[in-house]
N, C-alpha and C positions, 0 to 999 in steps of 0.2 A: 523122270515125272510125268511126262506127256503120257507114257504107256500106262501107268497106274490110273490116270483120269480116264483113258480110252477103256481101260479094263473095268473099272467101276461102272462106266456109262453102259458098256455092254451088258454086264451082269443086272443092272437096273433095268434095261429095256426088256431083257429076257425075263425078269421077275414080273413085270407089267403084262407081257404077254400071257404069262402063266396064269395070272389072276383073271383074265379075259376069258381064259379057256374054260374056266370052272364057273358056271353060272348056277349060283345057289338059288333055291326056291325062296320066293318072297314070304315075309312073316309079317302079320299084323297084330295088333291088339284087341282083345275083346275083354273088356273089364280089366282086370289085372293080369291077364294072362297073354303070353304070346302065343299065337295060334299059326298054323300053316294054311295053305290055300283050301284045304279039306276040312277045317275046323279041329284038327287035333292039337292038343297042347304041346308044346315045345320047351324044352328045359335045355338052357344054355350052360355049359361048364366052363369054368375059366381056369387059368394057370398061374400060378404063383410062382415067379422065378425073380429071385432077390440077388443083388451082388454079396449079401452077408453070407459068409461061408458056413455059419452054423445051421443055417436054413436050408442050404443046397448041397448037403453031403460033403462039405468039406472040399469042394471042386472049385 
C-alpha cells in the first residue's frame, strides 16, 4: 500500500512540474471576445468525454 501511495505521489509531482514547464500566453477579454496580447481573437475548443458508452464509441 505504501508503494502505491509513493507511486501516486511521484506521478502527481511529475505532472505538476510538466505544467510549470509550459507557460501559455495570457488571454484577456475585449468586449465579448477572448484575445491574446497582440489583440488576435482566440477560440477555445472543448472536449466532450462522457462515461456513457453510446457517446464514446462503446469504449
